[in-house]
N, C-alpha and C positions, 0 to 999 in steps of 0.2 A: 579261192573258192571254197565257201563254206557248204558242205553236203552233210545230211544226215541220213544215215543208213540204217533203217528199222531194224536189220538183221544185226547191228552193232550196239543196239540202245538196251542196256538192262531195264531201265524204267523203274517203277515202281509198284509193288503188290500192296493191294488196299484189304482192309478188313471185310470190306461189303463183297469180297470176291471178284476182284477186277484186277486186270494187270494194263496199266497206262504207262505209254512210252510218248514223251514230248518230241516231236519232229521239229516244231518251231516253238521257241521260248524256252523256259525251264532249263534241264540241265542240258539241252540239244546245242551243237555247234551253231546252229543257226538261229539267229535272234532278229526280231522285227520290233517295232515301237507299235503298230497298227494292229497286230492280231498273233495270236498263238494257235497252233495246230498240234493235235495228238491222234495216236491209236491207241484204241482201247479194247480189249478182250473181255467181256463179263462169263464168268462161269456159267454153266448149264442149270436150269432150274434154280433161280433166284439170285446169281451174280447182278450187282446194281451199282449205279450212280445214286446214291442216297439224296433224300429230297434235301434240297437247299437253294439259295438263290445267290446273285451277285451281280456287281454294278455294269460287266460287259454285257453287251447283246452276244448270241450265242446259236450256233446252229450244230444239230448232230446229225450224220450221216450214215444209217444204217448199211452197212456193208454185206453182212449177212446174218441169219438168225431171225428170231421172233421175240417180241418182248411187249412191254407194257410201258407207254410214256405218260407221264402226269406230269400237267403243265398248268398251274393254278387250280382252277376248281375242275378242269377236264382230264379225263383219262380215255385213253384210247390204244388199241393194238398197233403196233407198228412191226416192218419185217423188211427184208434186205430190199435196197432199191429206194427206199424211203428219205427223205430229209425233212426235220423238223426245226422250225424257226424257234429261239427261245427269247422273247425280249427282255431287256433289262431290269432286273430287280423282281422278276417272276420266279417263285417257288417251281422247281421242278425236280423229276426223279425217273430215272430209266432202269426197269427191271428186265433181265432176261426170263421170260416164262417157256423157254424151251427147252428141249432135251440135249442141245448141242451149244458149243460155244456161239456166243453173240459178238461180232466184230462191229465197231463205229469208229467215225472220226468225228472230231470235234473240232470246230474252230471259233474262236471268240475274240472280241476285239473290244477295248485296246488290249494289248499283250499285257501280261502280270500275271503273277499268283491269282490263284482263287482262294478264300477262306476255307473251303470245305476239305481241301485235301490235308491240311495241317491238322484242322478239328477231327477228322475222322481217324487218323493216326494217333492223336492224343486221347481219344474217346471222349471228346468233348463237342461233338457235333450236336447243334439246337435239335430237340426233339419235336416232332410233327404234333400240332395238336395240344402242345405243352409251352415250349419256348417260343414257337413259331407256327404259323396256320397250318391246320390240318390236311393231310392227306385227300384227295377227292374219295368220295365213298367207294367201298370195294376194292382200292386200290392195294398191292402187295406192302405190307409193312416195311417200314424204314430200318434199314441197318444201322445200329447205333453202337454196336457192340466193338470193344476196344480189342487188339489182337492180344 
């Protein structure tokens, strides 16, 4: 039996001020072909999943906290208890706008790495409005800084 224990997963810290731990897929002992699942903590006042897209469909379930979700040309406030569906190839970004950590769970399928993780760590994330479509008007700026 393969069990992923969140308390034993070191995970990865990203320049956009978030901590991601893979529960299914990635470095997790639990692997599936059809989906990946992870637990993410976005730091207060701006921690982010930067503007990106991917081939997989995905959902973000906000466990606690409050933030701003950008999806295509839409921008909306989100909070604990809400789930957002992200269609394949649509650009999206989640930003913690609160003064406490935001916790969210993501699930996407099919399984596999998504390019934005590596791009963010390398400092090569495509820039909104320059390399890729622009963020919705009034959205928090995209974090593209290399650590």
